[in-house]
Structure formats: C-alpha cells, structure tokens
N, C-alpha and C positions, 0 to 999 in steps of 0.2 A: 490083099490090099484093098482099102476102101476106094470107091470110085468117086472122083470129083465131078460136081455138077457143072456142066458147061453151059454158059448163057451166050446165046448168039448175039451178034451186033444188031441184028434186026430187032431183037427184043429190048435192047438197051436204049436205042435211039429215041423212042417215044418218051421214056422216063426222063432222059436228058433234056428233051425239048420242053417237057412240062416244068422241070425245075428252073430252067432258064426263063420261062414265061412268068413263073411266080416271082423270081428275082426282079424281072423287068417291071412287073406290076407294083411291087413294093417300092422300087425307085420312083416310079411315076407318082404314086400316092404321096411319097415323101416330098418330092419337088412341088407337087400341087399344093400340099399343105403349107410349105414355105411361101409359095406364091400368094396364096389367099391370106396368110398372116401379114405379109408385107402390104398387100392391097388394103387390108383392114386398118393397119397402122396409118397408112397414107390418108385414107378416108377420115379416120379419127382426128388426125392432126389438122386436116383441112376443114373440119366441121366445128360447129359451136360446142360440141361435147368436150373439146379440149381447152375451151376458154375458161378464164376465171369467172366464177359465178358469185362468189362471196369473198369479201375482205372483212375479217373480224379483228377488232382491236380490244386488247385487255390491259389492265394495270393503270389506266389513266384516270385521274380525278379532276384535273384542271384543263388539260389540253383536249379539245373536242375530237371525237372519232374522225370526223370529216377532215379536220386539219391534218391529222396524222396520216390518213389515207391519201390526201392530196400531196403531202410531202413525199410519200413513198413512190408516187407516180405509178402505182399499180391500179389498173382499171379493168372493168369487165370485158374490155376489148383485147386484153392481153392473152396470149397463149399460156396456159398453166405451166408448161414445161420450160418456157423461155424466160420466165420471171427470174431476174437476178436478185437473190436475197441480199447479197453483200452490198450491191449498189443502193438498194432501197434502204438498207440499214444505215448506210452512211448519210443518206439524205435526211432520214427521220432524226438521226442523231445530232444534226445541226441545229435543231430547235433548242432554244436556250433553256427550256424547262425539262427537256428529256435527258435523263442521266444515263440510261442504258436502254438498248433496243435489240430484240432478236426476232427474226422472221422465219416462219416455218411453213411448209406446205402440207395440207391435209387432203389426200386423194379422195375424190377425183377433181374437185373444182374450188377448193377453199384455201385462201391465204390467211394465215394467222400472224398478227403483229402484237408482240408482247413488249410493253414499255415499262420503265421505272422512272418516275419523275423525281426531280430534285425536291427535297422537303422544303415546305414554306416555314421559315423560322419566325417570321413576323410581318407586320405591315408598317410602313413608314408614311406619315401624313405630310403632304406638301400641297399648299394652296387649296385647302378644303377637299383634297382628293387623297385616296389611299393607294399605295403601291406595294405589291408583294416583294418581300426580301427572301431570296433563296439561300439554301445552306452553303452554296459556293460563294456567297457574298454578292451575287448579282441582284441589283434592284431593277425590277421590271417596270421601267418608266413608261413603257408602251401600253401598260395595262392600268388605266386610271379607273379606280373604283369609287363609287359614291359612299359605300359602307364596307366594313370588313365582315367576313363570314363567321368569325369566332373560332376558326380552326387554328389560329396562331395569335399571340399577343400583339398589341399595338406597341411600337417602339418610338419613344419621343425624346427630343432634345439631344440626340446623338449627332453632334456636329464634328466629331473626330473619328475617322474611319478605323483607326487602330483599336479603339475601345469597342466599337461596334463589332469588329471581326472577332475580338476575344469573347464578346458576349455570345456570338453565334456558336463558337466552339463549346461554350458552357451549356447552352440550351440543347445542343445536339446530344450531350451526355446526360441530360436530365431524363428521368423516366417520363413517358408520355402522360401518365396519370398526374404528374406534378405540373407539366406544361399546360395541361388542360385547365388547371386551376388559376392560371395567370391571365388576367385581362389586359394589363398594361405594364410596361417596364419603362421607367423614365430615368435618364442619366442625370444625376445630381451631384457632380463633383465638388469637393471642397479642397482647400489648400493642403490639408493633411491627408486627404483620401480622394484622389482623382478617379477611383474605381467605384465610388459610392453610387448606388442605384436605389430607387423606390419602386416597389412592385404593388400594383393594385389587384387584389385577388377577386375572383368571381364570388367568393363567399362573404365579401364585405370587408375583409381585413386588409390592412396595409402592411407591407413588409419592407423594412430597411435592411439592406445588405450590401454586398460587394460583388463586383463582376468576378473577381478572383475567387476560385473555389466555389462558385455558385452551385455547380452541379453536385457538390458534396454537402454544403450547408443546407440547401433547400430540401434535401431528402428527409430532414427531420420535421418539416413543416406540418404534415398531417398529424403527427403525434403531438406536436405542440398545440395545435388547434384543438385536438381532442381533449386537452386538459382545461380548456377555457369554456366559460359559460357561452352557450350559443347566442345569447343576446349581447355579448360583449362587443364593444367597438373600440378600436385603438390600433396601435402600431406594434408589430412583432419585430423586434430587433434580432437579427440573426448574424452572428459573426463568430468570434472565438467562443463567446457564450451566447445564450439566448434568453430574452425576457420579453414580457408583454407590457406595453405602456397604454393605459386606458385613456381615451379622449375625455372622459367625464371628470375624473378627479386626479389625473396624473398618477394613478395607482400603478405600481410596477409589480408584476407577478413573474417570478422566475420559474422555469420548468424544473422538474424533479432532478435529483442528482444523477439518476440513470440517464436522463435525457441529455444532460450536460456531458456525461461521459461519452455517449454516442456521438455527440457533436464533435468532441475533440478527436475521437478515433476516426470519424469520417473525414 
C-alpha cells in the first residue's frame, strides 16, 4: 500500500494565516476604494466642476437666445445634475412663438435647448406698424415693427377673421418657393366672390385668385410666368382656368392646353 503524506498542524497554521491576511487586505482595499469614490463624488458635487458652464440654444430664428435662456431659468449657478429638464421645457413652451421645445444635457457641463418656432405666415399693418401673424392665427401685437423682413407676405384689408384663418391654412400648404414669390396679399371680396384676393408678386406681376384652393391653383404660377415675356406687365388670373391680362393694351394670353389641364387636375 502507498503511504499517505501527513502534514502536521504546525505546518498548516502559517499558510492559513497568510490566506486570511490576503483576504483581509483585499477587503480593506475594496472598502477604501468605495470610500475614496464617495469622497470624490461629494467633492465634485460641491465644486464648480458640477455646475452648468454653457447653455446652448438651437432652432430659433426670431426669439433671442437670451430670452429663451431666461425663460428656462437655467443659469451657470445651477448644478448640472439638479437641472429639471421637464420644468424648463414647460416654461420655455409658454412663449407664444415657441411651438416645441426639448432640453438635453451634454456631459460634463452643457445644457442644450432645441426649439421649433411657429411659422410666420404674414405681417399685418396697423397704424403704420407691422405685426407678425403666426401659423396658429396669433397676431403678435406686442411686436411692433417699422418694416417687414421679407420672410412672409404683407396681408392687407382682412377685416374678417374667418377668411384670414382660411388663408393661413392655404399658405401653410403652399410650397415655400411659391410663398417666397408673394410680396402682398390683399382681400378684395365682391358680392359674387367673398374669397377674392389680389396678390402682388416680387417679380412684378399681379395675381387675381381665390382663397379657396389657393394652395393648388398657385402651384402653376411659375410655369405660367415662364410662358410670358419677362418685360410683360399685367394681371394673371388664376382660378378654374388661367390667363394673363396685360396692362398695356388689355391683351389676354391664355396658358397652353397642358397648363390648363394641370390647373384642373390640381
């Protein structure tokens, strides 16, 4: 039979003590690591390193960065982690020109505010001042302008809100490239057509049309103008059909058959 090696107690005790010491050291290192991490977090939170350093605003064209930042009530004295995005979004969203707002945090010290403004549909003139009209129908009477910026047409003679609201919907559905061509829209109702409007274009032409289906009928405007002499001056009538009436000799020019067909289908 093979003989078993016998290890005495005296030989095992030093090894057991060494293993216990290693375990104790590992525990100590673990607890010390946690302690120093906690201390570091406390120091960080109490220092300026955890404060907001930058507030960046994006998406605004009309409302100033400072106005949006002030509404958010976020300052460089705030702790980065204590900033409430939801509360700040609600405050910024109360601005009449702000349609949507979202706030995010960019580590380590930046707050980002993204906004979407209501579109400016036009400008209304009152007492030699101009006031922006937003897509939701709100007239910004608190913003008196001496002149318009050319980013939206001037709207004149609209003394009935229902027709103005319908016009807003039609302008919203027009391609931006068409809206940019319109300098002024004047309401010119008649007994037979309360929806009649006159549009003065940036290229010098005048257009007579209707509020109803304006977003469809005006889509043919560029191709109609493309058939006219660049030096022509007159009125383009757009409705069920389309034709040009010259200022000079009352000459009437109808668009091509293809153009009329597009008008009907639109």
